[in-house]
N, C-alpha and C positions, 0 to 999 in steps of 0.2 A: 504494500500500500504506500503510494508516494505521498509526499507532504501536501501537495495541492489538494489531492482527494480528501485527505484527513482534515484539512482546513475547511473544505466545503461541508463536510459532515458536521464538524463542530459548529460552524456558522448556522447550519440548518437547525441543529438542536437548540442553539441559543435563540434563534428566531422563533421556533415553535414554543419554547418556554415563555418568551416575552409575549407572544400572542395570547397564550393561555392566561398568563397573569393579567394582561391588559383587558381581556374579556371579563375576568372576575372583578377587576377594578372598575370597569365601566358598566357592569351588569345592572347595578341599582338605578343608573340614569340612562341606560342604553336606549330605551324607548323615547325618552325626551330628546336625545340626540338625533334619533331617526326622525322624530316628528319635526324637529327643527329643519332638517333637510327637506322633508316633504313640504312644509309650509313655504320654504324658500323657493321651491319649484313652482308652487301655486302662485306666489306673488311676484315672481320674476317679471311677468308682463307688466304688472303695475309699477314695479321698480324701474323698468326700462322706460315706461311711458312718462314717469315723473321726471325723467332727465330733461324734458322740454322746459320744465319750470325751475328745477334745482340741479345745479351742476355737481355739487358735492355728493359723492357716493355715501359718505357716512351720514350726512344730514338726511338724505332720502331714506336710507335704511332706518335711521333713528325715528323718523316721522311715521313710517309704516309700522315699526315695532310699537310705538306709543299707541297708535290707533288700535292695533291688534290686542295689546294688553288690556285696553279699556273694554274691547269687545269680548274678551275672554273672562277677565277677572270679575268685572261688574255683574254680568249675568249669573256667574257661579255664586257670587256673594249674596245677591238678592233673590235668586230663584231657588237655591238649594232649600231654604226653609219652606218655600211654597211647595216644592216637589215632595218634601218629607210629609207635609200636612196632607197633600192630596193622595200620596201613596198610602198613608194610614187610613184615610177615608175610603180609598179603593179596597183596601184589605177588609175593613169592617163591612163595607157594602157587599163584598163577595161572599161573606159568611152568611148573609141573609138571603142570598139567591137560592131558590129551589130549582136546581138544575134538572132534577127528575121530571118535574112538571113541565118545564120548558121543552125538554127533549120529547116528552110524550105528546105535546101539542104539535111539535114540528114533524115528528116521525111516529104517528099513532100506530101504524101497522108493524113497523120494525120493532117498536118497544112495547108490544102488547103484553108481553110477559112481565109481571111485576118484579120477579126476582132479577131478571136480566137488566131491566131499566134501573133498578136500585144499584146494581153492581156498577153499571156505566156511570150513573150519577155520582157515586162515591169516588170513582176514579177521577172524574173531572173535578169534583170538589177538592180532592186531595192535591191535584195538580195546581189548581187555581190558588189554593191556600199557600202552598210552598212557593209559588211564583211571586205572589203579592208580598209574602213575608220576606223573601229574599230582596225584593224591591225596596221595602222599607229599610232593611239593614244596609243595602248598598248606598242609599242616599244619606243615611245616618253616618256612615263611614266617611263621607266627604267632609263633614264637620270635624269628626274626630281626627282625621288625617290632614286637616287643612295646612298645618305647618310644612308637612312633607310635600303636599301638592304645590304649595307656594315655591318651595325650593326646586321642584321639578319644572315648574313654569319658568323660573329664572334661568335654568340650564337650557330649556327649549328656546327661549328668546335670545339668549346669548349666542347659541349656535345659529339660529335664524339670522341674526344681525350679521355675523361674520361670513356666513355662506352667501348672503346677498351681495356683500361688497367684494368678496373674493371668489365668486363663482367660477370665473374663467380659469383662474389658477388651480382651483380645486378639481375641476373637470380634467384639466391637463395632467394633474398629478395622478388621478385615478386611471386615466388612459395609459399613463406610463407604467402602471403596475400590471396591466393586463397582459397575459402571455399569448396574445393573438397578433396576427398580422394587421397592418393598417386597414386593409380591406374589411376584415372581420370586425375590427374595432368600430369602423364606420357603420356597418350593418347593425351591430349590437346597440350602439348609442342611438342610431336613428329609430330603430324599432322600439327600443325601450322608452324613448322620449314620447313617441306617439301613444304607446300603451298607457304610460303614466297619465298622460292628458286624457285619454279615453276613460280610464277608471275614475279619475278625479272629477272630470266635468260630466261624463256620461252617466255615472252612477251616483256619486256623492252629491254633486250640485243639484241634479235633477231630483234626486230623492228628497233632499231638504226642501226644495221648492214645492214638491208634491205634498209634503207634510205641512208646510205653512198654509197652503190653500185649503187643505182638508181641515186643519186646525181652525181656520177662520169660520168654516161651516159649523164646527163644534161649538164655538163661542156664540155664534148667531142663534143657533137652535137649542141652546141651553143644555149641552151635554155636561154632566157632572165631571169634575176633575179634568176639564178640557185641556189645561196646559200640559198635564202629564201625558194624556192621551195623544196630544200633538207631538210630543217627543217620541212616543212609540211609533206614530205614523211616519215620522222622519226616518227613524231607524229602519222600519219595514220598507220604506220607499227606496232605500239605498240598495236593498237586496234585489237582484234581477229575478225574474219569474214570480217571486213571492209578491212584492209590491205592497202598497198601502191598503189594498182591499182586504187583507187579512185582519185589519184593525177596524175599518169603518163599516164593513158588512155586518159583523156581529153587533155593533152598536146600533145600526139601523134596524136589525131584527129585534133587538131588545126594545126599541121604541115602538115598533109595531106590536110587540107582545103586551106592552103596558097601555096600548090604545092611543098613543101619540103619533098618528099617521103623518101629520103635517111635518113634524120634526124629522121623522124617518125619511120622508121623501126629500126634504131639504138636505139631509146628510148624504143621501144617495146622489143628488145632483152635484153637490160639491165634490164628492168622492169620484164620480165619473169625470168631472171637469179636471180634477187633479191627475187622474190617469191619462187624460188626453194631453197633458203637458208633455209627457214623454214623446208623443207623436209629433208635436210641434218643435220642441226644443232640441231633441236628440239629433235631427238632421243638421241643425245649426251648430251645436256644440261639438258633435263628433263627426261632422262631415269630413270625408277624405282622411280620417285618422285610422290608424291600425287599432283594432280592438279585439278583445278576447271573446271567445265563445261564452254565451250567458251561463251555461252549465259550469264552465271552468271558473268564472267569476264567482258564482254562488258557492261552489266548493271552497274556493280560496277565502272568501269572506267568512264563512262559517268556521273553517279551520283556523283562520287568522284571529277571529274573535276569541276562540277558546285558548289560543296560545299567547296572544298579545293584548287582549281586551279590545276596547273601542278602536284603537289604532290598527288593529288587525283587519278592519274593513278595507283598509288601503294596502297594508303590507301583504296580506294573504294572497290576493290576486297577483300582485307584483312579483312575489317570490315564484309562483307558478309560471308567470309570464317569462321571467328570466330563464327558468329551467327549460321551457319550451323553446325559447330563442336559441339558447346554447345548443340544445339537442338538434334543432333544425340546421344550425350552422355546422355542427359536427357531421351531420348526415349530408351536408352540402345540398340541402333543399332550399327552395325559395321561401322567403317570408314576405307576405302572409301565406298561411296554409289553411288547414281545416280548423284548428283550434285558435289560430290567430288570423283574423280576417281583415280585409280592407273595406272601409265604409264606402258606400257609393256616393 
């Protein structure tokens, strides 16, 4: 074994050890660091546009950071107590609902057997109880862990600020680390940039807008705990295939069941209008962008949520997207393909 080969082995071992130690060092704040990069990508168009009015990079980045801090911190500070209160009310209300009676009215033939309908009702009641109880605990943890959350937000915006002003140097640095040829690097960055845009604008932005419009209907027609349910609709709207209908249809059925047909029809109208946003906005936001197959996005979002939490809605599909891109490049196949498609 010659000296050069031995040195390479020693350097590789040292590098691996340092990478492992760095991972454990950054693990408590890793999601905040990643979120900072994602936010920087989202607001890069705004940052570039603001150069027409402000020439200083740091001043532009500081202004965007300040606006975002207000948009993040203030809603969390003021809305968390509201969410806790409404989640408790939702939990108490769910305990009073007779699911057996509702199911027997909707499916009288299917649930004719008293024993079978009782079993189904108990299963649904148990699921709803556990879900609403977990919801109350989750919002309560926001207050308990507020100092930690504040620290995480500081890390997030610190990363966001410096990625904005040094984005070109950061991209060049990452490209220099890739073990690919220039041609493959170009394909990888081009495809990944389009996919990130598609996931963020085609799923996240449209889902939030659908939730807002449906939430307006909830407030107009007097849906109890409308603010909390609006949050649920936003989250459901982000998921492909599932969509906001999974929230507003049961609410409309509930209003029909209690005899309030006017509110039920109003919720249906707003819900259908929110679903139509997808048909109007998606061609504008995702036009000529590379996008993932909806099934791949759904799987990535669900898996990402369980692994990373809320941030997993973005990270999950992106991880699968990068995997598919690298596999397709390795197979020397064209991108887009079956799982990664080009919008018309």
